[in-house]
Steps between C-alpha positions, in 0.01 A plus 500: 500500500192299410248715327214261416196658327248635743138379497397841344721676252706794600312810389751767363465861411774620260597868521744637245475811283647336187228319303746257335651405830157453662392285206815287523448447875139406463601242228776343701301488826221331303730202436472408870194294603499645852501870376214706373542872406189672612585843381757756369575857572727761332495781764473556873139598518385215280718262713330607816150482363549150356686384807204595719245370262653174389667413828795298345721268711820638354587845360771476238622859495743714302625814670483763225158595376283815446329648799750373759755221552460149629575592859219755481266226379596279786454775765162593357401132490580456868319825583187356331519175708657275231710212625606395152837325467731718291780398278698785340621399151697792355813608321581750767770379734600828669533479872235766586239342280555159653485640853181701427327189358598285803393765747168538313428132557639305205552134588733437211722693261610334168688670217380477145720267305468227747420155346125435479531199738644746754198724451261210541667396819503851637127530452438168675733587788336837557145357476587226744597757760872505440731787401760519231789722414759424227853515657595800291185680617562404863859640478369829365227521770763444768692805393192709564401359841564791736433333833830489696640154549430395858796291625310337782224339280460152617301224311460153622612200286131422421434863399814482272352184336174680445681806344691283260171331383326835466790627289448203265137596449339242720154569636409425863345158433814380326725641771292318765527172302874536442570581866235253637323768696150661486417803280423679829861446609626628166288815536632551855865487374419731214341748739813489717724542202303808371537660839868427539582602146276805493327379191136560391480207259678178399711668220630765727581230765703307245678814386587594865619155580731500190636841600574385850676192367244254638432340168646490151292472183788369300543196715 
């Protein structure tokens, strides 16, 4: 995926309750010319306050913190009208934590220990409007999806192409370019897919598609 630097740097709010981890993240993010860390937070209340005040483009969010967890922060952010793009970056890989974060509105979920280049790419993908799940995270999420599999779900060949590109973290503009269609057409297909797969966002749509055997992240 091409991730050329945007005209304006990606403004990032780093939320982690460990000062050393926060400092390390700020340092490595500062090596990228298209990133700028606009603030830090160590607990849920501070995170919400700075999120609403600083209006970052991307929220880089751990799950465990005083005053609530990352999913709580995401829910409160949405309740306060924030449309920030959220990337969960955490050591927690339990199924219920992953599901809670995705349902609360996280666009990406990356486990700590990932190479820094993978973190950089994840931030750029999420900022560009894409979604991202590591294969190991996706497999855990699928075990917690409780919607029954609907055997008569039918997707068109073009919808399947769109699904595969969404699963690879592509944003609408890139999907439109790759398929030689308009962004409006891509949005139409995505809307149909959300309805058919009973998904509320792109990440849930990908998870539901994998569970139904429509796509395979390992391929």
